[in-house]
N, C-alpha and C positions, 0 to 999 in steps of 0.2 A: 631488494633494491626498492627504495622509496624516494620520491621527490616531493619536497614541501618547502615553501618559502624561498624558492630559488636555490635550494641545496639538494643534492642527491646523496643519499646515504646507502651503504651496502651493508648487508647483515650476513652473519654466519651463525647458525644455531641460535637465532633470536638476539644475538649480540651484535651491535654495530662494529664494523671492522674498518670502515673508511668513509670519508665524507668530502665532497667537493662542491663548488658552485656549479649550477646547471650548465653554464656557458664554458666551463673549463674542459676543453677537448683533450688537452694533454693528459689530465688525470683520468679521464674516461678511457683513453687509449691504453694507459698504464694498467688500469683495472682489467680491461679485456685481456691484455697479454698476460698479466699475472695469474688471472683465474684459469687461463688455458694451460700455461706452463706448469702450474702446480697441480694440474689434474683435478681441480675443483669442479669445473663445468666443461662439458664437451663442446667441441667447435660448433656442432649443430645447434645446441641449446644457446650458446652465446650469440649466434647469428639471429636467433629468434628473439631473445630477450633484448638485445641492444639494437636490433634492426640494422645490422651491418652485413656486408658481403663476407663470405668465408675468407676471401683474400685479405680482408682487414684483420681478421682474427689471426691468420697466418703471419702477416707482416708485423703485427704488434707483438706476437709471441717470439718471432725471430729477433726483433729489436730488443726485447726484454732479455732474452738469453745471451745475445751478443754484447750488449752495451749496458744493461742494467737499468735500474729505475731512473737514474739521473738523466739518461738520454732522452727521456720523454719531455724534459723541461729545458733542454739546451736550446739556445737561440739558433734558429735555422739560418744557415749562411747561403747566400745566393750569389749570383754573378754580379749583381748591382745593376744599376740603370745603364742602358745603352744611350750614349749621347751622340747624336749625329751633328757633328760640327760641319761648317761649310766645306772644309777641306775633305772630310770623309765623304760627304755627298758628292763633291766634284770627282773624287777618286772612283766612287761607285758608278756614277754616270759614265765615266771613261771606260771602266771595265765592261759595263754592259754594251757600250758602243763597240768595243773590241770583240764582242761576241761571247763573252763569258755569260753563263747562266746566273740567275739570281743567287742560287746556292753557292756557285763558284765564286761570285763576287763577295758574298758574305763571308766565305771562308778566308779569302784573301784579306779582307778588311778587319777580320777578327770579330 
């Protein structure tokens, strides 16, 4: 592995095998998973070279096995922004006044 001019390059037997921008975390995670799954480098060595926790190696390997290369570049979906409208705030206050816990009120309000 070599980093120069903002690019990281990976080598196998002195031949470059993959290159990505230093800031490209998806490609970095892909390489970690791929190297572990193909038995090129042990989990322990990957944690040392990439300075990541062993759970990171395990999760990237599992992701690579289950979903393949493309999964590392898919747009992550989230729940979206929570918008507290005046109506939701009023309902929340009412639920708390009725004795509901914060967690209980949040569950009711969604």
